[in-house]
A tleap script that builds the chain and sets N, CA, C and O, in Angstrom:
source leaprc.protein.ff14SB
mol = sequence {
  NMET PHE ASP ARG ALA ALA LEU ILE ASP GLU
  LEU HIE ALA LEU LYS ASN ASP VAL ALA ARG
  THR LEU HIE THR ALA ALA GLU GLY VAL LEU
  ASP SER SER LYS SER GLN ALA GLU THR LEU
  ALA ASP GLN LEU LYS THR ALA LEU GLY ASP
  LEU GLY GLU THR LEU SER GLN GLU ASP GLU
  GLN LEU ALA ARG LEU LEU ALA ASN ARG PRO
  VAL ILE SER LEU ALA SER VAL PHE ALA LEU
  GLY VAL ALA VAL GLY LEU LEU LEU ARG ARG
  CASN
}
set mol.1.N position { 80.695 109.749 41.921 }
set mol.1.CA position { 81.854 109.900 42.777 }
set mol.1.C position { 81.621 109.196 44.115 }
set mol.1.O position { 81.595 107.968 44.192 }
set mol.2.N position { 81.457 109.979 45.133 }
set mol.2.CA position { 81.258 109.403 46.458 }
set mol.2.C position { 79.783 109.364 46.794 }
set mol.2.O position { 79.022 110.275 46.467 }
set mol.3.N position { 79.400 108.286 47.456 }
set mol.3.CA position { 78.029 108.187 47.953 }
set mol.3.C position { 78.032 108.742 49.367 }
set mol.3.O position { 78.494 108.098 50.309 }
set mol.4.N position { 77.508 109.945 49.488 }
set mol.4.CA position { 77.563 110.650 50.765 }
set mol.4.C position { 76.781 109.903 51.848 }
set mol.4.O position { 77.260 109.823 52.979 }
set mol.5.N position { 75.657 109.380 51.568 }
set mol.5.CA position { 74.842 108.673 52.558 }
set mol.5.C position { 75.560 107.421 53.065 }
set mol.5.O position { 75.525 107.120 54.258 }
set mol.6.N position { 76.207 106.698 52.155 }
set mol.6.CA position { 76.945 105.494 52.565 }
set mol.6.C position { 78.122 105.861 53.452 }
set mol.6.O position { 78.411 105.160 54.421 }
set mol.7.N position { 78.803 106.955 53.128 }
set mol.7.CA position { 79.939 107.408 53.920 }
set mol.7.C position { 79.470 107.815 55.324 }
set mol.7.O position { 80.126 107.488 56.313 }
set mol.8.N position { 78.358 108.513 55.413 }
set mol.8.CA position { 77.825 108.922 56.712 }
set mol.8.C position { 77.412 107.696 57.525 }
set mol.8.O position { 77.648 107.642 58.732 }
set mol.9.N position { 76.794 106.709 56.863 }
set mol.9.CA position { 76.415 105.478 57.555 }
set mol.9.C position { 77.636 104.742 58.092 }
set mol.9.O position { 77.615 104.232 59.212 }
set mol.10.N position { 78.697 104.688 57.297 }
set mol.10.CA position { 79.935 104.032 57.735 }
set mol.10.C position { 80.550 104.771 58.920 }
set mol.10.O position { 81.038 104.142 59.858 }
set mol.11.N position { 80.528 106.098 58.883 }
set mol.11.CA position { 81.072 106.885 59.996 }
set mol.11.C position { 80.260 106.679 61.271 }
set mol.11.O position { 80.832 106.576 62.357 }
set mol.12.N position { 78.947 106.619 61.154 }
set mol.12.CA position { 78.104 106.355 62.318 }
set mol.12.C position { 78.363 104.956 62.876 }
set mol.12.O position { 78.414 104.772 64.092 }
set mol.13.N position { 78.524 103.992 62.010 }
set mol.13.CA position { 78.818 102.627 62.453 }
set mol.13.C position { 80.160 102.583 63.166 }
set mol.13.O position { 80.296 101.929 64.201 }
set mol.14.N position { 81.158 103.280 62.613 }
set mol.14.CA position { 82.484 103.341 63.235 }
set mol.14.C position { 82.400 104.025 64.596 }
set mol.14.O position { 83.010 103.574 65.566 }
set mol.15.N position { 81.644 105.110 64.658 }
set mol.15.CA position { 81.476 105.836 65.916 }
set mol.15.C position { 80.830 104.933 66.970 }
set mol.15.O position { 81.263 104.923 68.122 }
set mol.16.N position { 79.812 104.185 66.589 }
set mol.16.CA position { 79.147 103.281 67.524 }
set mol.16.C position { 80.082 102.166 67.987 }
set mol.16.O position { 80.073 101.801 69.162 }
set mol.17.N position { 80.887 101.624 67.073 }
set mol.17.CA position { 81.844 100.574 67.431 }
set mol.17.C position { 82.881 101.093 68.425 }
set mol.17.O position { 83.205 100.421 69.404 }
set mol.18.N position { 83.396 102.291 68.167 }
set mol.18.CA position { 84.400 102.882 69.062 }
set mol.18.C position { 83.783 103.155 70.427 }
set mol.18.O position { 84.402 102.877 71.454 }
set mol.19.N position { 82.568 103.697 70.446 }
set mol.19.CA position { 81.907 103.987 71.717 }
set mol.19.C position { 81.670 102.711 72.513 }
set mol.19.O position { 81.876 102.686 73.726 }
set mol.20.N position { 81.237 101.655 71.835 }
set mol.20.CA position { 80.989 100.379 72.505 }
set mol.20.C position { 82.296 99.793 73.048 }
set mol.20.O position { 82.327 99.264 74.159 }
set mol.21.N position { 83.366 99.887 72.266 }
set mol.21.CA position { 84.673 99.371 72.700 }
set mol.21.C position { 85.191 100.143 73.898 }
set mol.21.O position { 85.686 99.546 74.855 }
set mol.22.N position { 85.084 101.467 73.856 }
set mol.22.CA position { 85.543 102.282 74.979 }
set mol.22.C position { 84.700 102.020 76.228 }
set mol.22.O position { 85.228 101.983 77.340 }
set mol.23.N position { 83.418 101.841 76.047 }
set mol.23.CA position { 82.547 101.558 77.193 }
set mol.23.C position { 82.920 100.222 77.834 }
set mol.23.O position { 82.978 100.111 79.058 }
set mol.24.N position { 83.169 99.219 77.012 }
set mol.24.CA position { 83.554 97.901 77.513 }
set mol.24.C position { 84.900 97.985 78.241 }
set mol.24.O position { 85.072 97.392 79.306 }
set mol.25.N position { 85.849 98.722 77.663 }
set mol.25.CA position { 87.162 98.875 78.292 }
set mol.25.C position { 87.035 99.619 79.616 }
set mol.25.O position { 87.691 99.262 80.595 }
set mol.26.N position { 86.200 100.646 79.652 }
set mol.26.CA position { 86.011 101.420 80.883 }
set mol.26.C position { 85.398 100.558 81.977 }
set mol.26.O position { 85.790 100.659 83.140 }
set mol.27.N position { 84.440 99.711 81.613 }
set mol.27.CA position { 83.839 98.814 82.610 }
set mol.27.C position { 84.877 97.841 83.154 }
set mol.27.O position { 84.887 97.544 84.349 }
set mol.28.N position { 85.750 97.344 82.281 }
set mol.28.CA position { 86.798 96.424 82.725 }
set mol.28.C position { 87.765 97.093 83.683 }
set mol.28.O position { 88.164 96.501 84.686 }
set mol.29.N position { 88.140 98.325 83.376 }
set mol.29.CA position { 89.050 99.064 84.250 }
set mol.29.C position { 88.369 99.349 85.582 }
set mol.29.O position { 89.001 99.244 86.633 }
set mol.30.N position { 87.092 99.707 85.552 }
set mol.30.CA position { 86.360 99.989 86.783 }
set mol.30.C position { 86.253 98.740 87.654 }
set mol.30.O position { 86.469 98.804 88.865 }
set mol.31.N position { 85.921 97.616 87.044 }
set mol.31.CA position { 85.834 96.365 87.802 }
set mol.31.C position { 87.187 95.989 88.394 }
set mol.31.O position { 87.269 95.549 89.541 }
set mol.32.N position { 88.241 96.164 87.613 }
set mol.32.CA position { 89.590 95.853 88.084 }
set mol.32.C position { 89.979 96.769 89.240 }
set mol.32.O position { 90.570 96.319 90.222 }
set mol.33.N position { 89.647 98.055 89.120 }
set mol.33.CA position { 89.972 99.006 90.176 }
set mol.33.C position { 89.224 98.669 91.466 }
set mol.33.O position { 89.792 98.736 92.557 }
set mol.34.N position { 87.947 98.308 91.332 }
set mol.34.CA position { 87.173 97.944 92.521 }
set mol.34.C position { 87.764 96.715 93.190 }
set mol.34.O position { 87.860 96.653 94.416 }
set mol.35.N position { 88.157 95.747 92.389 }
set mol.35.CA position { 88.740 94.524 92.926 }
set mol.35.C position { 90.047 94.825 93.662 }
set mol.35.O position { 90.285 94.315 94.756 }
set mol.36.N position { 90.884 95.654 93.050 }
set mol.36.CA position { 92.153 96.004 93.688 }
set mol.36.C position { 91.925 96.809 94.963 }
set mol.36.O position { 92.637 96.616 95.949 }
set mol.37.N position { 90.944 97.706 94.957 }
set mol.37.CA position { 90.646 98.504 96.146 }
set mol.37.C position { 90.146 97.614 97.280 }
set mol.37.O position { 90.519 97.812 98.436 }
set mol.38.N position { 89.306 96.639 96.955 }
set mol.38.CA position { 88.809 95.727 97.991 }
set mol.38.C position { 89.937 94.870 98.553 }
set mol.38.O position { 89.980 94.616 99.757 }
set mol.39.N position { 90.840 94.430 97.704 }
set mol.39.CA position { 91.989 93.647 98.158 }
set mol.39.C position { 92.870 94.478 99.079 }
set mol.39.O position { 93.310 94.003 100.126 }
set mol.40.N position { 93.123 95.718 98.685 }
set mol.40.CA position { 93.938 96.606 99.505 }
set mol.40.C position { 93.256 96.890 100.841 }
set mol.40.O position { 93.918 96.933 101.878 }
set mol.41.N position { 91.942 97.084 100.825 }
set mol.41.CA position { 91.201 97.329 102.067 }
set mol.41.C position { 91.304 96.124 102.997 }
set mol.41.O position { 91.483 96.287 104.204 }
set mol.42.N position { 91.196 94.937 102.454 }
set mol.42.CA position { 91.326 93.732 103.275 }
set mol.42.C position { 92.722 93.628 103.884 }
set mol.42.O position { 92.873 93.263 105.050 }
set mol.43.N position { 93.739 93.951 103.088 }
set mol.43.CA position { 95.111 93.902 103.590 }
set mol.43.C position { 95.316 94.930 104.702 }
set mol.43.O position { 95.981 94.650 105.699 }
set mol.44.N position { 94.740 96.121 104.524 }
set mol.44.CA position { 94.862 97.153 105.554 }
set mol.44.C position { 94.150 96.748 106.836 }
set mol.44.O position { 94.664 96.975 107.931 }
set mol.45.N position { 92.979 96.153 106.707 }
set mol.45.CA position { 92.252 95.695 107.897 }
set mol.45.C position { 93.051 94.649 108.651 }
set mol.45.O position { 93.118 94.671 109.880 }
set mol.46.N position { 93.659 93.731 107.907 }
set mol.46.CA position { 94.474 92.694 108.539 }
set mol.46.C position { 95.691 93.305 109.226 }
set mol.46.O position { 96.018 92.939 110.355 }
set mol.47.N position { 96.359 94.234 108.547 }
set mol.47.CA position { 97.550 94.869 109.121 }
set mol.47.C position { 97.189 95.671 110.369 }
set mol.47.O position { 97.915 95.629 111.362 }
set mol.48.N position { 96.075 96.401 110.328 }
set mol.48.CA position { 95.659 97.177 111.493 }
set mol.48.C position { 95.258 96.272 112.656 }
set mol.48.O position { 95.514 96.599 113.815 }
set mol.49.N position { 94.637 95.148 112.351 }
set mol.49.CA position { 94.304 94.188 113.401 }
set mol.49.C position { 95.548 93.629 114.059 }
set mol.49.O position { 95.617 93.520 115.283 }
set mol.50.N position { 96.534 93.273 113.242 }
set mol.50.CA position { 97.802 92.765 113.782 }
set mol.50.C position { 98.512 93.829 114.611 }
set mol.50.O position { 99.064 93.533 115.670 }
set mol.51.N position { 98.495 95.070 114.125 }
set mol.51.CA position { 99.133 96.163 114.862 }
set mol.51.C position { 98.438 96.388 116.202 }
set mol.51.O position { 99.097 96.589 117.222 }
set mol.52.N position { 97.118 96.354 116.197 }
set mol.52.CA position { 96.368 96.515 117.444 }
set mol.52.C position { 96.687 95.425 118.451 }
set mol.52.O position { 96.829 95.689 119.645 }
set mol.53.N position { 96.799 94.188 117.958 }
set mol.53.CA position { 97.125 93.073 118.842 }
set mol.53.C position { 98.530 93.228 119.418 }
set mol.53.O position { 98.745 92.990 120.607 }
set mol.54.N position { 99.481 93.626 118.582 }
set mol.54.CA position { 100.856 93.824 119.037 }
set mol.54.C position { 100.936 94.945 120.066 }
set mol.54.O position { 101.615 94.815 121.084 }
set mol.55.N position { 100.239 96.050 119.796 }
set mol.55.CA position { 100.254 97.159 120.748 }
set mol.55.C position { 99.615 96.767 122.069 }
set mol.55.O position { 100.073 97.198 123.127 }
set mol.56.N position { 98.583 95.971 122.026 }
set mol.56.CA position { 97.943 95.504 123.252 }
set mol.56.C position { 98.907 94.654 124.075 }
set mol.56.O position { 98.986 94.800 125.295 }
set mol.57.N position { 99.630 93.776 123.409 }
set mol.57.CA position { 100.602 92.936 124.109 }
set mol.57.C position { 101.721 93.784 124.710 }
set mol.57.O position { 102.144 93.554 125.843 }
set mol.58.N position { 102.194 94.765 123.945 }
set mol.58.CA position { 103.264 95.633 124.445 }
set mol.58.C position { 102.771 96.484 125.614 }
set mol.58.O position { 103.515 96.732 126.563 }
set mol.59.N position { 101.530 96.926 125.544 }
set mol.59.CA position { 100.949 97.710 126.638 }
set mol.59.C position { 100.890 96.884 127.917 }
set mol.59.O position { 101.217 97.380 128.995 }
set mol.60.N position { 100.478 95.638 127.801 }
set mol.60.CA position { 100.423 94.750 128.967 }
set mol.60.C position { 101.820 94.516 129.538 }
set mol.60.O position { 102.009 94.507 130.755 }
set mol.61.N position { 102.800 94.326 128.647 }
set mol.61.CA position { 104.169 94.095 129.105 }
set mol.61.C position { 104.719 95.343 129.795 }
set mol.61.O position { 105.399 95.234 130.815 }
set mol.62.N position { 104.434 96.520 129.252 }
set mol.62.CA position { 104.898 97.765 129.865 }
set mol.62.C position { 104.234 97.974 131.221 }
set mol.62.O position { 104.883 98.413 132.170 }
set mol.63.N position { 102.950 97.664 131.314 }
set mol.63.CA position { 102.252 97.791 132.604 }
set mol.63.C position { 102.870 96.868 133.650 }
set mol.63.O position { 103.038 97.267 134.802 }
set mol.64.N position { 103.210 95.638 133.261 }
set mol.64.CA position { 103.855 94.709 134.209 }
set mol.64.C position { 105.236 95.235 134.615 }
set mol.64.O position { 105.617 95.158 135.783 }
set mol.65.N position { 105.964 95.757 133.663 }
set mol.65.CA position { 107.302 96.273 133.954 }
set mol.65.C position { 107.228 97.441 134.931 }
set mol.65.O position { 108.015 97.519 135.875 }
set mol.66.N position { 106.281 98.347 134.703 }
set mol.66.CA position { 106.136 99.493 135.603 }
set mol.66.C position { 105.643 99.066 136.979 }
set mol.66.O position { 106.063 99.631 137.989 }
set mol.67.N position { 104.769 98.089 137.029 }
set mol.67.CA position { 104.241 97.619 138.316 }
set mol.67.C position { 105.319 96.899 139.119 }
set mol.67.O position { 105.306 96.959 140.348 }
set mol.68.N position { 106.248 96.222 138.455 }
set mol.68.CA position { 107.304 95.490 139.152 }
set mol.68.C position { 108.401 96.411 139.669 }
set mol.68.O position { 109.092 96.058 140.625 }
set mol.69.N position { 108.579 97.590 139.060 }
set mol.69.CA position { 109.648 98.517 139.463 }
set mol.69.C position { 109.077 99.930 139.626 }
set mol.69.O position { 109.375 100.797 138.804 }
set mol.70.N position { 108.274 100.187 140.648 }
set mol.70.CA position { 107.616 101.496 140.766 }
set mol.70.C position { 108.583 102.653 141.046 }
set mol.70.O position { 108.367 103.759 140.552 }
set mol.71.N position { 109.634 102.419 141.822 }
set mol.71.CA position { 110.562 103.505 142.161 }
set mol.71.C position { 111.362 103.914 140.927 }
set mol.71.O position { 111.518 105.106 140.661 }
set mol.72.N position { 111.861 102.959 140.188 }
set mol.72.CA position { 112.621 103.260 138.979 }
set mol.72.C position { 111.719 103.951 137.952 }
set mol.72.O position { 112.156 104.874 137.264 }
set mol.73.N position { 110.483 103.513 137.850 }
set mol.73.CA position { 109.532 104.117 136.912 }
set mol.73.C position { 109.266 105.568 137.280 }
set mol.73.O position { 109.256 106.442 136.413 }
set mol.74.N position { 109.051 105.822 138.563 }
set mol.74.CA position { 108.789 107.185 139.024 }
set mol.74.C position { 109.995 108.081 138.778 }
set mol.74.O position { 109.840 109.221 138.341 }
set mol.75.N position { 111.195 107.577 139.055 }
set mol.75.CA position { 112.410 108.361 138.835 }
set mol.75.C position { 112.606 108.649 137.339 }
set mol.75.O position { 113.023 109.747 136.970 }
set mol.76.N position { 112.313 107.686 136.497 }
set mol.76.CA position { 112.455 107.882 135.059 }
set mol.76.C position { 111.487 108.945 134.541 }
set mol.76.O position { 111.862 109.797 133.735 }
set mol.77.N position { 110.253 108.887 135.003 }
set mol.77.CA position { 109.253 109.864 134.571 }
set mol.77.C position { 109.627 111.256 135.077 }
set mol.77.O position { 109.457 112.243 134.361 }
set mol.78.N position { 110.127 111.336 136.289 }
set mol.78.CA position { 110.554 112.623 136.835 }
set mol.78.C position { 111.700 113.206 136.006 }
set mol.78.O position { 111.682 114.390 135.669 }
set mol.79.N position { 112.688 112.383 135.679 }
set mol.79.CA position { 113.829 112.849 134.881 }
set mol.79.C position { 113.368 113.289 133.487 }
set mol.79.O position { 113.842 114.300 132.968 }
set mol.80.N position { 112.478 112.562 132.904 }
set mol.80.CA position { 111.940 112.945 131.598 }
set mol.80.C position { 111.199 114.272 131.694 }
set mol.80.O position { 111.332 115.111 130.802 }
set mol.81.N position { 110.428 114.482 132.745 }
set mol.81.CA position { 109.715 115.744 132.944 }
set mol.81.C position { 110.661 116.913 133.108 }
set mol.81.O position { 110.416 117.994 132.571 }
set mol.82.N position { 111.748 116.708 133.849 }
set mol.82.CA position { 112.747 117.770 134.028 }
set mol.82.C position { 113.394 118.100 132.686 }
set mol.82.O position { 113.581 119.272 132.359 }
set mol.83.N position { 113.735 117.083 131.914 }
set mol.83.CA position { 114.371 117.326 130.611 }
set mol.83.C position { 113.439 118.076 129.664 }
set mol.83.O position { 113.866 119.007 128.981 }
set mol.84.N position { 112.201 117.687 129.622 }
set mol.84.CA position { 111.233 118.375 128.746 }
set mol.84.C position { 111.030 119.807 129.241 }
set mol.84.O position { 110.945 120.732 128.433 }
set mol.85.N position { 110.951 119.997 130.540 }
set mol.85.CA position { 110.807 121.339 131.093 }
set mol.85.C position { 111.966 122.246 130.715 }
set mol.85.O position { 111.761 123.406 130.357 }
set mol.86.N position { 113.187 121.719 130.794 }
set mol.86.CA position { 114.357 122.504 130.403 }
set mol.86.C position { 114.320 122.863 128.919 }
set mol.86.O position { 114.646 123.985 128.531 }
set mol.87.N position { 113.923 121.906 128.106 }
set mol.87.CA position { 113.848 122.176 126.671 }
set mol.87.C position { 112.786 123.229 126.357 }
set mol.87.O position { 113.001 124.089 125.503 }
set mol.88.N position { 111.663 123.168 127.030 }
set mol.88.CA position { 110.596 124.132 126.778 }
set mol.88.C position { 110.970 125.518 127.321 }
set mol.88.O position { 110.560 126.533 126.758 }
set mol.89.N position { 111.732 125.563 128.391 }
set mol.89.CA position { 112.120 126.838 128.965 }
set mol.89.C position { 113.075 127.604 128.050 }
set mol.89.O position { 113.080 128.835 128.040 }
set mol.90.N position { 113.880 126.872 127.283 }
set mol.90.CA position { 114.824 127.514 126.356 }
set mol.90.C position { 114.100 128.240 125.237 }
set mol.90.O position { 114.562 129.273 124.753 }
set mol.91.N position { 112.982 127.706 124.837 }
set mol.91.CA position { 112.243 128.322 123.726 }
set mol.91.C position { 111.283 129.292 124.295 }
set mol.91.O position { 110.545 129.938 123.552 }
savepdb mol mol.pdb
quit
């Protein structure tokens, strides 16, 4: 009828083939994931660098604006403080 030893050998061979295939696929997915993560990290670093540069430029422009109009700046900050104080007093 059936040769039990041959059947067991075939099952072991199949098991080894499946394990090897899954291991190879897992390595490919891991390598792909690492590559995508590194690409995303590079993009984030670039975006954060650009954002930092933009904020620095805006900070300099705001400082010049405040330095050129000190009375208006002081009045604006005072009005903002009064408004926040009123809002906090209600709660």
